[in-house]
C-alpha positions as CSV (number, residue, x, y, z in Angstrom):
1,M,-0.7,-0.1,0.0
2,A,1.0,3.3,-0.8
3,Q,1.4,6.2,1.6
4,C,-0.1,10.0,0.9
5,E,2.4,12.7,0.9
6,M,0.3,14.7,2.9
7,C,-1.2,13.1,5.7
8,G,0.3,9.8,6.0
9,A,-2.5,7.7,5.9
10,E,-1.6,4.2,4.1
11,K,-4.2,4.2,1.0
12,S,-4.0,1.8,-1.9
13,S,-4.5,4.4,-4.9
14,L,-3.1,7.6,-4.8
15,T,-3.3,10.2,-7.2
16,T,-0.5,13.0,-8.1
17,T,-1.8,16.2,-7.3
18,K,0.4,19.6,-7.6
19,V,-0.5,21.7,-4.5
20,E,1.6,25.1,-4.3
21,G,4.0,24.4,-7.4
22,A,4.8,20.7,-6.0
23,E,3.3,17.7,-7.2
24,L,2.7,15.3,-4.7
25,E,1.4,11.4,-4.3
26,L,-2.3,12.5,-2.0
27,C,-4.9,10.2,-1.0
28,D,-8.8,11.0,-2.3
29,D,-9.1,13.3,0.7
30,C,-5.9,15.4,0.4
31,S,-6.0,16.0,-3.5
32,D,-8.3,18.6,-2.8
33,F,-6.0,20.8,-1.9
34,G,-5.0,21.1,-5.3
35,T,-5.3,20.0,-8.9
36,E,-4.8,17.1,-10.2
37,V,-2.1,16.4,-12.5
38,K,-2.7,14.1,-15.7
39,T,0.1,12.2,-16.7
40,E,1.1,10.3,-19.6
41,S,0.2,6.6,-19.4
42,T,3.8,6.1,-22.0
43,S,5.3,8.4,-19.3
44,T,8.0,6.7,-17.1
45,T,8.7,7.5,-13.0
46,S,11.2,9.8,-13.6
47,T,9.4,12.2,-16.0
48,K,8.5,14.5,-13.3
49,Y,12.2,15.8,-13.2
50,S,12.5,15.6,-16.8
51,T,13.2,18.7,-18.5
52,S,12.3,17.2,-21.9
53,S,8.9,15.7,-21.8
54,S,5.9,16.7,-23.8
55,D,3.9,17.9,-21.8
56,S,6.1,20.8,-20.4
57,S,4.7,24.4,-19.9
58,G,6.2,27.1,-21.9
59,S,7.9,28.9,-18.7
60,S,10.1,25.4,-18.1
61,S,11.3,25.0,-22.0
62,S,12.3,28.5,-22.1
63,T,14.3,27.4,-19.1
64,S,15.9,24.6,-21.2
65,D,16.9,26.6,-24.3
66,G,19.5,28.3,-22.3
67,S,20.9,24.8,-20.9
68,G,20.6,23.1,-24.5
69,G,23.1,20.3,-24.6
70,S,24.6,21.7,-28.3
71,S,25.8,24.7,-26.7
72,S,29.9,25.1,-26.8
73,R,30.4,27.1,-23.9
74,P,30.4,25.6,-20.1
75,R,27.6,26.6,-18.4
76,R,28.2,28.8,-15.7
77,D,26.4,29.8,-12.7
78,M,26.5,32.8,-9.9
79,F,29.6,30.6,-8.1
80,D,31.4,30.9,-10.6
81,Q,31.7,35.0,-10.4
82,M,32.1,34.8,-7.4
83,D,35.9,35.3,-5.3
84,E,36.7,32.4,-3.4
85,I,38.2,33.3,0.5
86,A,41.6,32.5,1.0
87,S,42.6,29.8,3.1
88,D,45.3,32.1,5.6
89,Y,43.0,34.7,5.0
90,D,43.3,35.6,9.1
91,E,47.5,35.5,8.5
92,R,47.0,37.7,5.8
93,I,45.1,40.2,7.8
94,R,47.2,39.9,10.4
95,A,50.7,40.2,8.6
96,A,49.0,43.2,6.7
97,R,48.1,45.3,9.9
98,E,51.7,44.6,12.2
99,R,53.1,45.7,8.9
100,E,50.9,48.9,9.1
101,G,52.0,49.0,12.8
102,L,48.3,49.4,13.7
103,S,46.4,48.0,16.7
104,R,43.5,46.3,16.4
105,E,40.8,48.9,17.9
106,E,42.9,51.5,15.3
107,L,42.6,49.2,12.5
108,A,38.9,48.7,13.0
109,K,38.6,53.2,14.0
110,E,39.5,53.4,10.1
111,L,37.1,50.5,8.9
112,N,34.3,51.9,11.0
113,E,33.9,48.2,12.0
114,K,34.4,46.9,15.5
115,A,37.3,45.5,16.9
116,S,35.9,42.5,17.8
117,L,35.5,41.8,14.7
118,I,39.2,42.1,13.7
119,G,40.0,39.5,16.2
120,K,37.6,36.9,15.5
121,L,38.6,37.5,11.7
122,E,42.7,37.4,12.6
123,R,42.1,34.2,14.8
124,G,39.5,32.6,11.6
125,D,36.2,32.5,13.4
126,I,34.3,33.8,11.0
127,L,34.7,34.5,7.1
128,P,34.7,38.6,6.4
129,S,31.6,39.7,4.8
130,D,32.1,41.4,1.4
131,D,32.0,44.8,2.4
132,V,34.5,44.1,4.9
133,K,36.5,42.0,2.3
134,A,36.5,45.3,0.5
135,K,37.5,47.4,3.4
136,L,40.4,45.7,4.3
137,E,41.5,44.7,1.1
138,K,41.5,49.2,0.4
139,R,43.4,49.6,3.2
140,L,45.9,47.4,4.4
141,E,46.5,46.7,0.4
142,I,46.3,42.9,0.1
143,S,43.8,40.2,-1.2
144,L,42.0,37.9,0.8
145,S,40.6,36.2,-1.9
146,E,42.3,32.9,-4.0
147,G,43.4,33.7,-7.6
148,S,40.1,32.7,-9.0
149,D,40.8,33.3,-12.5
150,D,43.7,31.6,-12.9
151,D,41.9,28.8,-11.9
152,D,40.1,28.4,-15.0
153,A,43.2,28.2,-16.8
154,S,44.3,25.5,-14.4
155,W,41.8,23.3,-14.8
156,E,42.0,22.9,-19.1
157,S,45.5,22.9,-19.1
158,D,47.4,21.0,-16.0
159,S,48.6,17.7,-17.8
160,S,49.7,16.4,-14.5
161,M,46.1,15.4,-13.6
162,T,44.5,12.2,-14.5
163,Q,42.1,12.3,-17.0
164,T,38.2,11.8,-16.0
165,L,35.1,10.6,-18.0
166,G,34.4,14.2,-18.7
167,D,37.7,14.6,-19.8
168,V,37.4,11.9,-22.4
169,V,33.5,12.0,-24.0
170,E,32.0,13.7,-26.2
171,R,28.7,14.7,-26.1
172,K,26.4,14.1,-28.9
173,S,25.0,17.2,-31.2
174,E,21.0,17.0,-31.6
């Protein structure tokens, strides 16, 4: 027997129902909370997450166009454009502050931040927010980011790394 995904009742038959954007397998009592989803008899169980199903709405087909398999450039997301904080950021901050001859309190006052924040950053207890990171980099003339511009080139040209299946497989063009 199947279990209703809303109330948990054990029922012999469940219907696929869309409730606030989510497709759930619901019993007859709970299916009144949404709209019943008509499924094709030839579809497989994985069509819930498929982007190529024939009954897709116009909005989902427009989003799948941007990430098609025939694209020649790699797919980018918001994390590709973010700078990764250096693993030794705490040491860089402390060394630069001491090189400038500043106390934690003096640096904090110049940055309009609290001295306890500078202490936590230098101990590595917390990561700097984007605005604090920018203030520290500007005032202390340091970089708290890993070399993210060189990362893409090292992935493409580093021959010392072993090959993976993704390096060997060629995608078929549609």
